[in-house]
C-alpha positions as a Markdown table, in Angstrom:
| # | Residue | x | y | z |
|---|---|---|---|---|
| 1 | Unk | -25.3 | -1.8 | -1.6 |
| 2 | Unk | -22.8 | 0.8 | -2.4 |
| 3 | Unk | -23.9 | 4.3 | -3.3 |
| 4 | Unk | -23.8 | 4.7 | -7.1 |
| 5 | Unk | -24.4 | 8.0 | -8.9 |
| 6 | Unk | -26.8 | 7.6 | -11.8 |
| 7 | Unk | -25.9 | 9.8 | -14.7 |
| 8 | Unk | -28.4 | 10.2 | -17.5 |
| 9 | Unk | -26.8 | 13.2 | -19.2 |
| 10 | Unk | -23.7 | 15.4 | -18.7 |
| 11 | Unk | -23.7 | 18.7 | -20.5 |
| 12 | Unk | -20.0 | 19.1 | -20.5 |
| 13 | Unk | -19.4 | 15.7 | -22.0 |
| 14 | Unk | -22.2 | 16.3 | -24.5 |
| 15 | Unk | -20.6 | 19.6 | -25.7 |
| 16 | Unk | -17.1 | 18.0 | -25.9 |
| 17 | Unk | -18.1 | 14.8 | -27.6 |
| 18 | Unk | -21.2 | 15.6 | -29.5 |
| 19 | Unk | -23.3 | 13.0 | -31.3 |
| 20 | Unk | -21.5 | 9.6 | -31.1 |
| 21 | Unk | -20.3 | 8.1 | -34.5 |
| 22 | Unk | -21.8 | 4.9 | -35.8 |
| 23 | Unk | -18.8 | 2.9 | -34.6 |
| 24 | Unk | -16.0 | 3.3 | -32.0 |
| 25 | Unk | -13.3 | 1.1 | -30.5 |
| 26 | Unk | -11.4 | 2.4 | -27.5 |
| 27 | Unk | -8.2 | 0.6 | -28.7 |
| 28 | Unk | -8.0 | 3.0 | -31.6 |
| 29 | Unk | -9.8 | 5.8 | -29.9 |
| 30 | Unk | -7.1 | 6.0 | -27.3 |
| 31 | Unk | -4.0 | 4.8 | -29.1 |
| 32 | Unk | -1.6 | 5.6 | -26.3 |
| 33 | Unk | -3.4 | 3.1 | -24.1 |
| 34 | Unk | -4.2 | 0.4 | -26.8 |
| 35 | Unk | -1.9 | -2.1 | -25.1 |
| 36 | Unk | -3.7 | -2.1 | -21.8 |
| 37 | Unk | -7.2 | -1.7 | -23.3 |
| 38 | Unk | -6.5 | -4.8 | -25.5 |
| 39 | Unk | -5.3 | -7.0 | -22.6 |
| 40 | Unk | -7.6 | -10.0 | -22.6 |
| 41 | Unk | -7.5 | -11.9 | -19.3 |
| 42 | Unk | -8.6 | -15.3 | -18.1 |
| 43 | Unk | -10.7 | -15.7 | -14.9 |
| 44 | Unk | -10.0 | -19.4 | -14.7 |
| 45 | Unk | -12.7 | -21.7 | -13.3 |
| 46 | Unk | -13.8 | -19.1 | -10.8 |
| 47 | Unk | -16.8 | -16.8 | -10.7 |
| 48 | Unk | -14.9 | -13.6 | -10.3 |
| 49 | Unk | -15.9 | -12.0 | -13.7 |
| 50 | Unk | -17.1 | -9.0 | -11.7 |
| 51 | Unk | -13.6 | -8.3 | -10.5 |
| 52 | Unk | -12.0 | -8.9 | -13.9 |
| 53 | Unk | -14.4 | -6.6 | -15.8 |
| 54 | Unk | -13.7 | -3.9 | -13.2 |
| 55 | Unk | -10.0 | -4.3 | -12.9 |
| 56 | Unk | -9.7 | -4.2 | -16.7 |
| 57 | Unk | -11.8 | -1.1 | -17.1 |
| 58 | Unk | -10.0 | 0.6 | -14.2 |
| 59 | Unk | -6.7 | -0.2 | -15.8 |
| 60 | Unk | -7.9 | 1.5 | -19.0 |
| 61 | Unk | -9.4 | 4.5 | -17.3 |
| 62 | Unk | -6.2 | 5.0 | -15.3 |
| 63 | Unk | -4.1 | 5.0 | -18.4 |
| 64 | Unk | -6.5 | 7.3 | -20.3 |
| 65 | Unk | -6.8 | 9.8 | -17.4 |
| 66 | Unk | -3.0 | 10.0 | -17.2 |
| 67 | Unk | -2.7 | 10.4 | -21.0 |
| 68 | Unk | -0.8 | 7.1 | -21.4 |
| 69 | Unk | 1.8 | 7.9 | -18.7 |
| 70 | Unk | 0.5 | 5.2 | -16.3 |
| 71 | Unk | -0.1 | 2.1 | -18.3 |
| 72 | Unk | -0.2 | -0.8 | -15.9 |
| 73 | Unk | -2.6 | -3.8 | -15.5 |
| 74 | Unk | -4.4 | -3.5 | -12.2 |
| 75 | Unk | -4.7 | -6.7 | -10.1 |
| 76 | Unk | -7.8 | -9.0 | -10.6 |
| 77 | Unk | -6.2 | -11.1 | -7.8 |
| 78 | Unk | -6.3 | -8.2 | -5.3 |
| 79 | Unk | -9.8 | -7.0 | -6.2 |
| 80 | Unk | -11.4 | -10.5 | -6.4 |
| 81 | Unk | -10.0 | -11.9 | -3.1 |
| 82 | Unk | -9.6 | -8.8 | -0.9 |
| 83 | Unk | -12.8 | -6.9 | -1.7 |
| 84 | Unk | -15.0 | -10.0 | -1.3 |
| 85 | Unk | -14.7 | -12.9 | 1.2 |
| 86 | Unk | -15.6 | -15.4 | -1.6 |
| 87 | Unk | -14.7 | -13.8 | -4.9 |
| 88 | Unk | -15.1 | -17.0 | -6.8 |
| 89 | Unk | -18.7 | -17.2 | -5.6 |
| 90 | Unk | -19.6 | -13.9 | -7.3 |
| 91 | Unk | -19.8 | -10.2 | -6.6 |
| 92 | Unk | -20.9 | -6.9 | -8.0 |
| 93 | Unk | -19.1 | -4.4 | -10.3 |
| 94 | Unk | -20.5 | -1.5 | -8.2 |
| 95 | Unk | -18.9 | -2.9 | -5.1 |
| 96 | Unk | -15.6 | -3.6 | -6.9 |
| 97 | Unk | -15.4 | 0.0 | -8.2 |
| 98 | Unk | -16.3 | 1.3 | -4.7 |
| 99 | Unk | -13.5 | -0.8 | -3.2 |
| 100 | Unk | -10.9 | 0.7 | -5.6 |
| 101 | Unk | -12.1 | 4.2 | -4.6 |
| 102 | Unk | -12.0 | 3.4 | -0.9 |
| 103 | Unk | -9.0 | 1.0 | -0.5 |
| 104 | Unk | -7.1 | 1.2 | -3.7 |
| 105 | Unk | -5.8 | -1.7 | -5.9 |
| 106 | Unk | -2.3 | -2.9 | -6.6 |
| 107 | Unk | -0.8 | -3.8 | -10.0 |
| 108 | Unk | -1.1 | -7.3 | -11.3 |
| 109 | Unk | -1.0 | -9.1 | -14.6 |
| 110 | Unk | -2.4 | -12.3 | -15.9 |
| 111 | Unk | -1.5 | -15.7 | -14.5 |
| 112 | Unk | 1.8 | -17.3 | -15.5 |
| 113 | Unk | 1.8 | -19.1 | -18.9 |
| 114 | Unk | 2.3 | -22.8 | -18.2 |
| 115 | Unk | 5.5 | -24.1 | -19.7 |
| 116 | Unk | 5.0 | -26.3 | -22.7 |
| 117 | Unk | 1.6 | -24.8 | -23.7 |
| 118 | Unk | 1.2 | -24.6 | -27.4 |
| 119 | Unk | 1.1 | -21.2 | -28.9 |
| 120 | Unk | 2.3 | -17.7 | -27.9 |
| 121 | Unk | 1.9 | -16.2 | -24.4 |
| 122 | Unk | -1.3 | -14.2 | -24.6 |
| 123 | Unk | -0.3 | -11.7 | -21.9 |
| 124 | Unk | 1.0 | -8.4 | -23.4 |
| 125 | Unk | 2.4 | -7.5 | -19.9 |
| 126 | Unk | 4.2 | -10.9 | -19.4 |
| 127 | Unk | 7.6 | -9.2 | -18.9 |
| 128 | Unk | 6.3 | -6.4 | -16.7 |
| 129 | Unk | 7.1 | -6.1 | -13.0 |
| 130 | Unk | 3.8 | -6.1 | -11.1 |
| 131 | Unk | 2.7 | -6.7 | -7.5 |
| 132 | Unk | 0.0 | -9.4 | -7.4 |
| 133 | Unk | -0.6 | -11.5 | -10.5 |
| 134 | Unk | -3.6 | -13.8 | -10.9 |
| 135 | Unk | -2.8 | -17.1 | -9.3 |
| 136 | Unk | -5.4 | -19.5 | -10.8 |
| 137 | Unk | -4.8 | -21.5 | -14.0 |
| 138 | Unk | -5.7 | -20.7 | -17.6 |
| 139 | Unk | -8.8 | -22.5 | -18.9 |
| 140 | Unk | -10.9 | -23.1 | -22.0 |
| 141 | Unk | -14.3 | -21.9 | -21.1 |
| 142 | Unk | -17.2 | -22.4 | -23.6 |
| 143 | Unk | -17.8 | -22.8 | -27.3 |
| 144 | Unk | -15.5 | -24.3 | -29.9 |
| 145 | Unk | -12.0 | -25.2 | -28.8 |
| 146 | Unk | -10.4 | -24.0 | -32.0 |
| 147 | Unk | -6.7 | -23.1 | -31.2 |
| 148 | Unk | -7.3 | -22.7 | -27.5 |
| 149 | Unk | -4.5 | -24.6 | -25.8 |
| 150 | Unk | -5.9 | -24.6 | -22.3 |
| 151 | Unk | -7.8 | -27.4 | -20.6 |
| 152 | Unk | -11.6 | -27.1 | -20.4 |
| 153 | Unk | -13.4 | -26.2 | -17.2 |
| 154 | Unk | -13.6 | -29.3 | -15.1 |
| 155 | Unk | -10.9 | -31.1 | -16.9 |
| 156 | Unk | -7.5 | -31.9 | -15.3 |
| 157 | Unk | -5.6 | -28.6 | -15.0 |
| 158 | Unk | -8.8 | -26.6 | -14.7 |
| 159 | Unk | -10.7 | -27.7 | -11.6 |
| 160 | Unk | -13.4 | -25.6 | -10.0 |
| 161 | Unk | -11.6 | -23.1 | -7.9 |
| 162 | Unk | -12.1 | -22.0 | -4.3 |
| 163 | Unk | -11.2 | -18.4 | -3.4 |
| 164 | Unk | -7.6 | -18.2 | -2.0 |
| 165 | Unk | -6.9 | -15.6 | 0.7 |
| 166 | Unk | -6.4 | -12.1 | -0.7 |
| 167 | Unk | -2.8 | -11.0 | -1.0 |
| 168 | Unk | -1.3 | -8.9 | 1.8 |
| 169 | Unk | 2.1 | -8.5 | 0.1 |
| 170 | Unk | 3.4 | -8.6 | -3.4 |
| 171 | Unk | 4.4 | -11.9 | -5.1 |
| 172 | Unk | 7.7 | -13.5 | -4.4 |
| 173 | Unk | 10.2 | -12.0 | -6.8 |
| 174 | Unk | 8.4 | -8.7 | -7.1 |
| 175 | Unk | 10.4 | -5.6 | -6.1 |
| 176 | Unk | 7.2 | -3.7 | -5.2 |
| 177 | Unk | 5.7 | -3.2 | -1.8 |
| 178 | Unk | 2.0 | -4.0 | -1.4 |
| 179 | Unk | 1.0 | -1.1 | 0.9 |
| 180 | Unk | 2.8 | 1.4 | -1.3 |
| 181 | Unk | 1.6 | 0.1 | -4.7 |
| 182 | Unk | -2.0 | 1.1 | -4.4 |
| 183 | Unk | -3.9 | 2.9 | -7.3 |
| 184 | Unk | -7.1 | 4.7 | -6.5 |
| 185 | Unk | -9.3 | 7.6 | -7.5 |
| 186 | Unk | -11.1 | 10.4 | -5.8 |
| 187 | Unk | -14.7 | 10.9 | -6.8 |
| 188 | Unk | -17.8 | 8.7 | -7.2 |
| 189 | Unk | -18.8 | 5.5 | -8.8 |
| 190 | Unk | -21.4 | 6.1 | -11.5 |
| 191 | Unk | -24.0 | 4.2 | -13.4 |
| 192 | Unk | -23.6 | 5.5 | -17.0 |
| 193 | Unk | -25.8 | 3.1 | -18.9 |
| 194 | Unk | -29.4 | 4.4 | -18.4 |
| 195 | Unk | -29.1 | 6.5 | -21.6 |
| 196 | Unk | -27.3 | 4.8 | -24.5 |
| 197 | Unk | -26.2 | 8.1 | -26.2 |
| 198 | Unk | -24.6 | 9.2 | -23.0 |
| 199 | Unk | -23.0 | 5.8 | -22.5 |
| 200 | Unk | -21.3 | 6.1 | -25.8 |
| 201 | Unk | -20.2 | 9.6 | -25.0 |
| 202 | Unk | -18.8 | 8.5 | -21.7 |
| 203 | Unk | -16.8 | 5.7 | -23.3 |
| 204 | Unk | -15.4 | 8.1 | -25.9 |
| 205 | Unk | -14.6 | 10.7 | -23.2 |
| 206 | Unk | -13.2 | 8.6 | -20.4 |
| 207 | Unk | -12.8 | 5.0 | -21.5 |
| 208 | Unk | -14.3 | 1.5 | -21.1 |
| 209 | Unk | -16.8 | 0.6 | -18.5 |
| 210 | Unk | -17.9 | -2.5 | -16.6 |
| 211 | Unk | -21.2 | -4.1 | -17.7 |
| 212 | Unk | -23.2 | -7.2 | -16.8 |
| 213 | Unk | -25.7 | -9.2 | -18.7 |
| 214 | Unk | -28.0 | -12.2 | -18.5 |
| 215 | Unk | -26.3 | -15.3 | -20.0 |
| 216 | Unk | -28.4 | -17.9 | -21.8 |
| 217 | Unk | -27.2 | -21.3 | -22.9 |
| 218 | Unk | -27.0 | -20.3 | -26.6 |
| 219 | Unk | -24.3 | -17.7 | -25.6 |
| 220 | Unk | -22.0 | -20.6 | -24.5 |
| 221 | Unk | -21.8 | -21.7 | -28.2 |
| 222 | Unk | -20.6 | -18.3 | -29.4 |
| 223 | Unk | -17.7 | -18.4 | -31.8 |
| 224 | Unk | -18.0 | -15.1 | -33.7 |
| 225 | Unk | -20.4 | -12.5 | -35.2 |
| 226 | Unk | -23.0 | -10.5 | -33.5 |
| 227 | Unk | -24.7 | -12.5 | -30.8 |
| 228 | Unk | -28.5 | -12.4 | -30.4 |
| 229 | Unk | -30.3 | -14.5 | -27.8 |
| 230 | Unk | -32.7 | -16.8 | -29.7 |
| 231 | Unk | -33.0 | -20.0 | -27.6 |
| 232 | Unk | -31.9 | -21.8 | -24.5 |
| 233 | Unk | -32.4 | -21.4 | -20.8 |
| 234 | Unk | -31.0 | -18.7 | -18.5 |
| 235 | Unk | -27.7 | -19.7 | -17.1 |
| 236 | Unk | -26.9 | -16.7 | -14.8 |
| 237 | Unk | -25.2 | -13.4 | -15.0 |
| 238 | Unk | -21.8 | -12.4 | -16.3 |
| 239 | Unk | -19.7 | -9.2 | -15.9 |
| 240 | Unk | -17.4 | -8.0 | -18.7 |
| 241 | Unk | -15.8 | -4.8 | -20.1 |
| 242 | Unk | -17.5 | -2.7 | -22.8 |
| 243 | Unk | -15.1 | -0.8 | -25.0 |
| 244 | Unk | -17.1 | 0.3 | -28.1 |
| 245 | Unk | -19.9 | -0.3 | -30.5 |
| 246 | Unk | -20.6 | -0.6 | -34.2 |
| 247 | Unk | -22.9 | -1.8 | -37.0 |
| 248 | Unk | -22.6 | -5.1 | -38.9 |
| 249 | Unk | -24.8 | -5.6 | -41.9 |
| 250 | Unk | -27.4 | -3.3 | -40.4 |
| 251 | Unk | -27.3 | -4.7 | -36.9 |
| 252 | Unk | -26.1 | -2.4 | -34.2 |
| 253 | Unk | -23.9 | -4.0 | -31.6 |
| 254 | Unk | -21.8 | -3.4 | -28.4 |
| 255 | Unk | -18.1 | -4.4 | -28.5 |
| 256 | Unk | -17.2 | -6.4 | -25.4 |
| 257 | Unk | -14.0 | -7.8 | -23.9 |
| 258 | Unk | -14.6 | -11.1 | -22.2 |
| 259 | Unk | -12.4 | -12.7 | -19.5 |
| 260 | Unk | -12.4 | -16.2 | -21.0 |
| 261 | Unk | -8.9 | -16.0 | -22.5 |
| 262 | Unk | -7.8 | -14.5 | -25.9 |
| 263 | Unk | -8.5 | -17.7 | -27.8 |
| 264 | Unk | -12.2 | -17.6 | -27.1 |
| 265 | Unk | -14.8 | -16.0 | -29.4 |
| 266 | Unk | -13.3 | -13.2 | -31.6 |
| 267 | Unk | -9.8 | -13.2 | -30.1 |
| 268 | Unk | -11.2 | -12.8 | -26.6 |
| 269 | Unk | -14.0 | -10.4 | -27.6 |
| 270 | Unk | -17.6 | -10.7 | -28.6 |
| 271 | Unk | -20.2 | -8.4 | -30.1 |
| 272 | Unk | -23.8 | -8.4 | -28.8 |
| 273 | Unk | -26.8 | -6.9 | -30.5 |
| 274 | Unk | -27.7 | -3.5 | -29.1 |
| 275 | Unk | -31.2 | -2.3 | -28.1 |
| 276 | Unk | -33.9 | -4.6 | -26.8 |
| 277 | Unk | -31.9 | -7.7 | -27.6 |
| 278 | Unk | -28.8 | -6.8 | -25.5 |
| 279 | Unk | -29.7 | -9.0 | -22.5 |
| 280 | Unk | -29.6 | -5.9 | -20.2 |
| 281 | Unk | -25.9 | -5.2 | -20.9 |
| 282 | Unk | -26.1 | -1.4 | -21.6 |
| 283 | Unk | -28.2 | -0.4 | -18.7 |
| 284 | Unk | -25.8 | -2.0 | -16.2 |
| 285 | Unk | -22.8 | 0.1 | -17.2 |
| 286 | Unk | -20.8 | 1.3 | -14.2 |
| 287 | Unk | -17.4 | 3.0 | -13.8 |
| 288 | Unk | -15.5 | 5.7 | -12.0 |
| 289 | Unk | -17.3 | 9.0 | -12.7 |
| 290 | Unk | -15.9 | 11.2 | -15.4 |
| 291 | Unk | -14.8 | 13.8 | -12.8 |
| 292 | Unk | -12.8 | 11.2 | -10.9 |
| 293 | Unk | -9.1 | 12.0 | -10.3 |
| 294 | Unk | -6.8 | 9.0 | -10.3 |
| 295 | Unk | -4.1 | 8.8 | -7.7 |
| 296 | Unk | -0.9 | 6.7 | -8.5 |
| 297 | Unk | 1.5 | 5.2 | -5.9 |
| 298 | Unk | 4.1 | 7.9 | -6.6 |
| 299 | Unk | 1.5 | 10.5 | -5.5 |
| 300 | Unk | 0.5 | 8.7 | -2.3 |
């Protein structure tokens, strides 16, 4: 297990942020980085949610730390398949964050949009030049199909995936070089979820975090609103990105970006009831520490 600093309170952040408001959304809280914060990805039929939730939150924190000057999606492909020998088989957000700190991560956007698929390309960075894009296909995951144009898990076009070998060079057609395209940070990996007030202050100060929660079968039917577990058996764990919170008709919730494509749930997001009903999601929060300094390729 990687060493993770547990932070229950930070006086400097407390003084700077003060009491958190009743609602916050990092997309509007950090408008210069809204494009990357709002990038909803698709993990395909592969259990690398832990890498997606971390690569997404790291992309956000990199942008926020550089005040919007470095807005680039960091590669789920690189993180999932180079930091873990079988990324599709699962992993931990703590180890993923530690890998970024130790080894760095290259840039990489979502998988290519299959020609002929109905609807617009969901990737806001589709035209960007990146190093290692996600290689596995888009899928519809759980819940109502709605306008989701992608094949369901297990259907033709979305078979269960085995982990490919991690990239050692950038994709064909990329002008970038893998060894010189690494983004990393100096500092520690921190658990910031043991105190919910501090967790909110941390998100407001430094950006989204990676979280994990227990998934029950009733979550797989989610289509919108504030999710509360009421029935069904435990299905396993799932890692995602937390970017805010709010109140809906008196129910406090956490705002979460999923990695089940932008047609799922509430345009790729879900809200989960806060407090005792949160399936453990808040206490699991982990990210680069607030004092971390991000290092970009040009500085290496």
